[in-house]
C-alpha positions as CSV (number, residue, x, y, z in Angstrom):
1,L,-11.0,20.0,16.4
2,T,-11.7,16.3,17.0
3,A,-15.0,16.1,15.1
4,I,-17.4,18.2,13.0
5,D,-20.9,17.0,12.3
6,L,-23.2,18.7,9.7
7,W,-26.9,18.3,9.2
8,F,-28.7,19.2,6.0
9,D,-32.3,19.5,4.9
10,R,-33.1,16.6,2.6
11,D,-35.2,18.6,0.2
12,T,-33.1,21.8,-0.1
13,L,-29.7,20.4,0.8
14,Q,-29.2,23.6,2.9
15,P,-27.3,23.2,6.2
16,T,-29.5,23.2,9.3
17,S,-27.0,22.5,12.1
18,V,-23.3,22.1,12.8
19,S,-21.7,20.5,15.8
20,T,-18.0,20.6,16.7
21,L,-16.1,18.7,19.4
22,D,-12.7,20.0,20.4
23,D,-9.7,18.3,22.0
24,S,-11.0,19.1,25.5
25,E,-14.3,17.4,24.7
26,T,-16.1,20.7,24.5
27,Q,-19.1,20.5,22.2
28,T,-20.5,23.5,20.3
29,V,-23.8,23.2,18.4
30,V,-25.0,25.9,16.0
31,N,-28.6,25.7,14.6
32,L,-29.1,27.6,11.4
33,S,-32.4,29.2,10.5
34,E,-33.8,31.8,8.1
35,I,-31.1,31.0,5.6
36,V,-31.2,33.3,2.5
37,T,-29.5,32.2,-0.6
38,N,-28.4,34.3,-3.6
39,A,-29.1,37.5,-1.6
40,E,-27.8,40.8,-3.0
41,L,-24.9,42.0,-0.9
42,T,-23.5,45.5,-0.8
43,D,-19.9,46.5,0.0
44,K,-21.1,47.3,3.5
45,A,-21.7,43.6,4.2
46,F,-17.9,43.2,3.9
47,D,-16.9,46.3,5.9
48,T,-14.6,45.3,8.8
49,S,-14.4,48.8,10.4
50,L,-14.7,49.0,14.1
51,P,-18.2,50.0,15.4
52,I,-18.5,53.6,16.6
53,E,-22.1,53.3,17.9
54,P,-22.6,53.6,21.7
55,G,-22.7,50.3,23.6
56,W,-19.7,48.6,22.0
57,Q,-16.6,47.8,23.9
58,I,-13.4,47.2,21.9
59,D,-10.5,45.1,23.3
60,E,-7.4,45.0,21.2
61,N,-4.8,42.3,22.0
62,R,-1.6,41.5,20.2
63,I,-0.8,37.8,19.7
64,A,2.9,36.9,19.9
65,N,4.4,35.5,16.8
66,D,6.6,32.5,17.8
67,S,8.5,32.7,14.5
68,E,10.1,36.0,15.3
């Protein structure tokens, strides 16, 4: 990344937007809304199992490890 810009709400100090600029001059902007702080999280929130519901397409690709 070439640059990262963050915007914060002056009153709450919560992030409101982030902008990144990569080496190819591609800019990505993400606007954050409906931020919830100190929310109760269950173990399911951290579940990384693949989805089994209809409508999902799963592509698995191995990335070569150059150190091997």
